[in-house]
KEVOPA-797560 format. One record per residue: residue in one letter; x, y, z of N, C-alpha, C in turn. Coordinates in steps of 0.02 Angstrom, whole numbers. Layout:
% residues N
site resn: A | n.east: X | n.north: Y | n.up: Z | ca.east: X | ca.north: Y | ca.up: Z | c.east: X | c.north: Y | c.up: Z
...
//
This chain:
% residues 84
site resn: X | n.east: -252 | n.north: 146 | n.up: -175 | ca.east: -236 | ca.north: 77 | ca.up: -165 | c.east: -286 | c.north: 46 | c.up: -117
site resn: X | n.east: -308 | n.north: -14 | n.up: -134 | ca.east: -353 | ca.north: -52 | ca.up: -91 | c.east: -311 | c.north: -102 | c.up: -52
site resn: X | n.east: -313 | n.north: -97 | n.up: 14 | ca.east: -273 | ca.north: -142 | ca.up: 56 | c.east: -319 | c.north: -189 | c.up: 93
site resn: X | n.east: -304 | n.north: -253 | n.up: 87 | ca.east: -344 | ca.north: -305 | ca.up: 121 | c.east: -296 | c.north: -351 | c.up: 158
site resn: X | n.east: -311 | n.north: -361 | n.up: 222 | ca.east: -271 | ca.north: -407 | ca.up: 263 | c.east: -302 | c.north: -476 | c.up: 258
site resn: X | n.east: -266 | n.north: -523 | n.up: 230 | ca.east: -292 | ca.north: -590 | ca.up: 219 | c.east: -304 | c.north: -629 | c.up: 284
site resn: X | n.east: -280 | n.north: -603 | n.up: 340 | ca.east: -297 | ca.north: -635 | ca.up: 404 | c.east: -372 | c.north: -629 | c.up: 418
site resn: X | n.east: -405 | n.north: -582 | n.up: 385 | ca.east: -477 | ca.north: -573 | ca.up: 394 | c.east: -518 | c.north: -626 | c.up: 357
site resn: X | n.east: -485 | n.north: -666 | n.up: 315 | ca.east: -520 | ca.north: -719 | ca.up: 278 | c.east: -524 | c.north: -781 | c.up: 321
site resn: X | n.east: -566 | n.north: -779 | n.up: 372 | ca.east: -568 | ca.north: -835 | ca.up: 420 | c.east: -602 | c.north: -897 | c.up: 393
site resn: X | n.east: -644 | n.north: -889 | n.up: 342 | ca.east: -675 | ca.north: -946 | ca.up: 308 | c.east: -699 | c.north: -921 | c.up: 240
site resn: X | n.east: -728 | n.north: -966 | n.up: 202 | ca.east: -749 | ca.north: -950 | ca.up: 133 | c.east: -800 | c.north: -892 | c.up: 131
site resn: X | n.east: -849 | n.north: -894 | n.up: 174 | ca.east: -900 | ca.north: -840 | ca.up: 175 | c.east: -869 | c.north: -773 | c.up: 194
site resn: X | n.east: -826 | n.north: -774 | n.up: 244 | ca.east: -793 | ca.north: -712 | ca.up: 266 | c.east: -747 | c.north: -686 | c.up: 211
site resn: X | n.east: -715 | n.north: -730 | n.up: 173 | ca.east: -673 | ca.north: -711 | ca.up: 117 | c.east: -713 | c.north: -667 | c.up: 69
site resn: X | n.east: -772 | n.north: -690 | n.up: 49 | ca.east: -813 | ca.north: -651 | ca.up: 3 | c.east: -840 | c.north: -587 | c.up: 37
site resn: X | n.east: -858 | n.north: -592 | n.up: 100 | ca.east: -882 | ca.north: -532 | ca.up: 136 | c.east: -829 | c.north: -477 | c.up: 135
site resn: X | n.east: -768 | n.north: -495 | n.up: 152 | ca.east: -713 | ca.north: -445 | ca.up: 155 | c.east: -701 | c.north: -415 | c.up: 86
site resn: X | n.east: -699 | n.north: -456 | n.up: 35 | ca.east: -688 | ca.north: -430 | ca.up: -32 | c.east: -743 | c.north: -382 | c.up: -53
site resn: X | n.east: -805 | n.north: -402 | n.up: -41 | ca.east: -862 | ca.north: -360 | ca.up: -61 | c.east: -864 | c.north: -294 | c.up: -22
site resn: X | n.east: -843 | n.north: -295 | n.up: 41 | ca.east: -843 | ca.north: -235 | ca.up: 82 | c.east: -788 | c.north: -186 | c.up: 61
site resn: X | n.east: -733 | n.north: -212 | n.up: 35 | ca.east: -675 | ca.north: -170 | ca.up: 21 | c.east: -664 | c.north: -151 | c.up: -52
site resn: X | n.east: -693 | n.north: -189 | n.up: -97 | ca.east: -683 | ca.north: -176 | ca.up: -168 | c.east: -750 | c.north: -155 | c.up: -198
site resn: X | n.east: -749 | n.north: -104 | n.up: -238 | ca.east: -809 | ca.north: -78 | ca.up: -269 | c.east: -827 | c.north: -119 | c.up: -332
site resn: X | n.east: -850 | n.north: -181 | n.up: -321 | ca.east: -871 | ca.north: -224 | ca.up: -376 | c.east: -937 | c.north: -198 | c.up: -404
site resn: X | n.east: -951 | n.north: -215 | n.up: -466 | ca.east: -1015 | ca.north: -197 | ca.up: -497 | c.east: -1073 | c.north: -234 | c.up: -466
site resn: X | n.east: -1060 | n.north: -293 | n.up: -440 | ca.east: -1111 | ca.north: -333 | ca.up: -406 | c.east: -1077 | c.north: -375 | c.up: -353
site resn: X | n.east: -1117 | n.north: -402 | n.up: -307 | ca.east: -1089 | ca.north: -442 | ca.up: -253 | c.east: -1059 | c.north: -507 | c.up: -280
site resn: X | n.east: -999 | n.north: -521 | n.up: -258 | ca.east: -962 | ca.north: -580 | ca.up: -280 | c.east: -969 | c.north: -634 | c.up: -228
site resn: X | n.east: -989 | n.north: -694 | n.up: -249 | ca.east: -997 | ca.north: -750 | ca.up: -202 | c.east: -969 | c.north: -816 | c.up: -228
site resn: X | n.east: -933 | n.north: -813 | n.up: -285 | ca.east: -900 | ca.north: -873 | ca.up: -311 | c.east: -839 | c.north: -852 | c.up: -351
site resn: X | n.east: -797 | n.north: -899 | n.up: -369 | ca.east: -734 | ca.north: -883 | ca.up: -401 | c.east: -743 | c.north: -858 | c.up: -473
site resn: X | n.east: -793 | n.north: -882 | n.up: -508 | ca.east: -805 | ca.north: -856 | ca.up: -576 | c.east: -823 | c.north: -782 | c.up: -573
site resn: X | n.east: -867 | n.north: -764 | n.up: -528 | ca.east: -886 | ca.north: -694 | ca.up: -520 | c.east: -827 | c.north: -652 | c.up: -497
site resn: X | n.east: -787 | n.north: -680 | n.up: -452 | ca.east: -728 | ca.north: -643 | ca.up: -429 | c.east: -681 | c.north: -628 | c.up: -487
site resn: X | n.east: -667 | n.north: -677 | n.up: -528 | ca.east: -623 | ca.north: -667 | ca.up: -586 | c.east: -653 | c.north: -613 | c.up: -632
site resn: X | n.east: -717 | n.north: -619 | n.up: -646 | ca.east: -749 | ca.north: -570 | ca.up: -690 | c.east: -743 | c.north: -499 | c.up: -663
site resn: X | n.east: -748 | n.north: -490 | n.up: -598 | ca.east: -746 | ca.north: -424 | ca.up: -568 | c.east: -675 | c.north: -399 | c.up: -556
site resn: X | n.east: -628 | n.north: -444 | n.up: -544 | ca.east: -559 | ca.north: -423 | ca.up: -532 | c.east: -529 | c.north: -386 | c.up: -591
site resn: X | n.east: -549 | n.north: -404 | n.up: -651 | ca.east: -518 | ca.north: -372 | ca.up: -709 | c.east: -536 | c.north: -298 | c.up: -715
site resn: X | n.east: -585 | n.north: -277 | n.up: -675 | ca.east: -605 | ca.north: -206 | ca.up: -675 | c.east: -582 | c.north: -168 | c.up: -613
site resn: X | n.east: -544 | n.north: -201 | n.up: -570 | ca.east: -523 | ca.north: -169 | ca.up: -507 | c.east: -472 | c.north: -114 | c.up: -522
site resn: X | n.east: -485 | n.north: -57 | n.up: -496 | ca.east: -440 | ca.north: -1 | ca.up: -502 | c.east: -448 | c.north: 39 | c.up: -438
site resn: X | n.east: -400 | n.north: 57 | n.up: -403 | ca.east: -328 | ca.north: 54 | ca.up: -417 | c.east: -299 | c.north: -14 | c.up: -397
site resn: X | n.east: -235 | n.north: -13 | n.up: -381 | ca.east: -198 | ca.north: -73 | ca.up: -361 | c.east: -230 | c.north: -105 | c.up: -299
site resn: X | n.east: -228 | n.north: -171 | n.up: -298 | ca.east: -252 | ca.north: -210 | ca.up: -241 | c.east: -191 | c.north: -238 | c.up: -205
site resn: X | n.east: -187 | n.north: -226 | n.up: -140 | ca.east: -132 | ca.north: -253 | ca.up: -100 | c.east: -160 | c.north: -302 | c.up: -50
site resn: X | n.east: -138 | n.north: -365 | n.up: -56 | ca.east: -159 | ca.north: -418 | ca.up: -11 | c.east: -102 | c.north: -431 | c.up: 38
site resn: X | n.east: -110 | n.north: -409 | n.up: 100 | ca.east: -59 | ca.north: -421 | ca.up: 150 | c.east: -72 | c.north: -487 | c.up: 185
site resn: X | n.east: -19 | n.north: -517 | n.up: 210 | ca.east: -24 | ca.north: -582 | ca.up: 244 | c.east: -58 | c.north: -634 | c.up: 200
site resn: X | n.east: -41 | n.north: -633 | n.up: 135 | ca.east: -76 | ca.north: -676 | ca.up: 87 | c.east: -69 | c.north: -750 | c.up: 102
site resn: X | n.east: -17 | n.north: -770 | n.up: 137 | ca.east: -8 | ca.north: -841 | ca.up: 153 | c.east: -63 | c.north: -867 | c.up: 199
site resn: X | n.east: -96 | n.north: -822 | n.up: 234 | ca.east: -152 | ca.north: -841 | ca.up: 277 | c.east: -211 | c.north: -870 | c.up: 237
site resn: X | n.east: -213 | n.north: -854 | n.up: 173 | ca.east: -265 | ca.north: -883 | ca.up: 130 | c.east: -261 | c.north: -959 | c.up: 134
site resn: X | n.east: -200 | n.north: -986 | n.up: 130 | ca.east: -191 | ca.north: -1059 | ca.up: 133 | c.east: -210 | c.north: -1087 | c.up: 201
site resn: X | n.east: -194 | n.north: -1052 | n.up: 253 | ca.east: -210 | ca.north: -1075 | ca.up: 321 | c.east: -285 | c.north: -1074 | c.up: 333
site resn: X | n.east: -319 | n.north: -1020 | n.up: 313 | ca.east: -389 | ca.north: -1011 | ca.up: 330 | c.east: -439 | c.north: -1041 | c.up: 281
site resn: X | n.east: -420 | n.north: -1047 | n.up: 218 | ca.east: -468 | ca.north: -1071 | ca.up: 168 | c.east: -457 | c.north: -1143 | c.up: 147
site resn: X | n.east: -406 | n.north: -1175 | n.up: 173 | ca.east: -395 | ca.north: -1246 | ca.up: 161 | c.east: -392 | c.north: -1264 | c.up: 87
site resn: X | n.east: -432 | n.north: -1314 | n.up: 68 | ca.east: -432 | ca.north: -1340 | ca.up: -1 | c.east: -456 | c.north: -1288 | c.up: -51
site resn: X | n.east: -490 | n.north: -1237 | n.up: -28 | ca.east: -515 | ca.north: -1184 | ca.up: -73 | c.east: -460 | c.north: -1134 | c.up: -91
site resn: X | n.east: -408 | n.north: -1132 | n.up: -51 | ca.east: -354 | ca.north: -1082 | ca.up: -59 | c.east: -319 | c.north: -1085 | c.up: -126
site resn: X | n.east: -298 | n.north: -1144 | n.up: -151 | ca.east: -264 | ca.north: -1145 | ca.up: -216 | c.east: -308 | c.north: -1118 | c.up: -272
site resn: X | n.east: -372 | n.north: -1130 | n.up: -268 | ca.east: -417 | ca.north: -1104 | ca.up: -320 | c.east: -423 | c.north: -1028 | c.up: -315
site resn: X | n.east: -424 | n.north: -1002 | n.up: -254 | ca.east: -426 | ca.north: -930 | ca.up: -244 | c.east: -363 | c.north: -898 | c.up: -273
site resn: X | n.east: -306 | n.north: -926 | n.up: -256 | ca.east: -243 | ca.north: -898 | ca.up: -280 | c.east: -239 | c.north: -902 | c.up: -356
site resn: X | n.east: -265 | n.north: -956 | n.up: -385 | ca.east: -264 | ca.north: -963 | ca.up: -458 | c.east: -304 | c.north: -906 | c.up: -490
site resn: X | n.east: -361 | n.north: -889 | n.up: -461 | ca.east: -402 | ca.north: -834 | ca.up: -488 | c.east: -363 | c.north: -768 | c.up: -484
site resn: X | n.east: -333 | n.north: -754 | n.up: -426 | ca.east: -294 | ca.north: -693 | ca.up: -420 | c.east: -236 | c.north: -691 | c.up: -471
site resn: X | n.east: -199 | n.north: -746 | n.up: -474 | ca.east: -141 | ca.north: -748 | ca.up: -519 | c.east: -161 | c.north: -747 | c.up: -593
site resn: X | n.east: -215 | n.north: -780 | n.up: -610 | ca.east: -239 | ca.north: -778 | ca.up: -680 | c.east: -261 | c.north: -708 | c.up: -700
site resn: X | n.east: -291 | n.north: -672 | n.up: -654 | ca.east: -312 | ca.north: -603 | ca.up: -670 | c.east: -252 | c.north: -559 | c.up: -682
site resn: X | n.east: -198 | n.north: -571 | n.up: -645 | ca.east: -136 | ca.north: -533 | ca.up: -656 | c.east: -105 | c.north: -552 | c.up: -723
site resn: X | n.east: -100 | n.north: -617 | n.up: -735 | ca.east: -67 | ca.north: -642 | ca.up: -795 | c.east: -106 | c.north: -624 | c.up: -859
site resn: X | n.east: -171 | n.north: -633 | n.up: -857 | ca.east: -211 | ca.north: -625 | ca.up: -918 | c.east: -233 | c.north: -553 | c.up: -931
site resn: X | n.east: -243 | n.north: -514 | n.up: -877 | ca.east: -272 | ca.north: -447 | ca.up: -886 | c.east: -230 | c.north: -392 | c.up: -853
site resn: X | n.east: -171 | n.north: -408 | n.up: -831 | ca.east: -127 | ca.north: -359 | ca.up: -800 | c.east: -159 | c.north: -323 | c.up: -741
site resn: X | n.east: -201 | n.north: -358 | n.up: -704 | ca.east: -230 | ca.north: -330 | ca.up: -643 | c.east: -173 | c.north: -317 | c.up: -594
site resn: X | n.east: -176 | n.north: -260 | n.up: -562 | ca.east: -122 | ca.north: -241 | ca.up: -515 | c.east: -137 | c.north: -267 | c.up: -445
site resn: X | n.east: -106 | n.north: -323 | n.up: -429 | ca.east: -113 | ca.north: -353 | ca.up: -363 | c.east: -44 | c.north: -363 | c.up: -333
site resn: X | n.east: -34 | n.north: -337 | n.up: -273 | ca.east: 28 | ca.north: -349 | ca.up: -235 | c.east: 13 | c.north: -403 | c.up: -183
site resn: X | n.east: 56 | n.north: -453 | n.up: -180 | ca.east: 51 | ca.north: -506 | ca.up: -130 | c.east: 106 | c.north: -495 | c.up: -79
site resn: X | n.east: 87 | n.north: -474 | n.up: -19 | ca.east: 134 | ca.north: -457 | ca.up: 33 | c.east: 128 | c.north: -508 | c.up: 90
site resn: X | n.east: 184 | n.north: -539 | n.up: 108 | ca.east: 181 | ca.north: -590 | ca.up: 162 | c.east: 190 | c.north: -560 | c.up: 229
//
């Protein structure tokens, strides 16, 4: 299981830094399209703790981030746990 604490997403750049450091993507992810493309290959389960911090730290970008995570779950059965 890959565990990521969303409190570490202090801004948009740090959001991508943390994801790239913790998830073995095929290439470095720096935008939401690339994130979606790479999330569908994530194995094993991804656990996002303190996920509500995404809204606090990423502001207007947060709903788009959550949409990518939720779409990957809905469309490709990606295993993501959202823990508050």
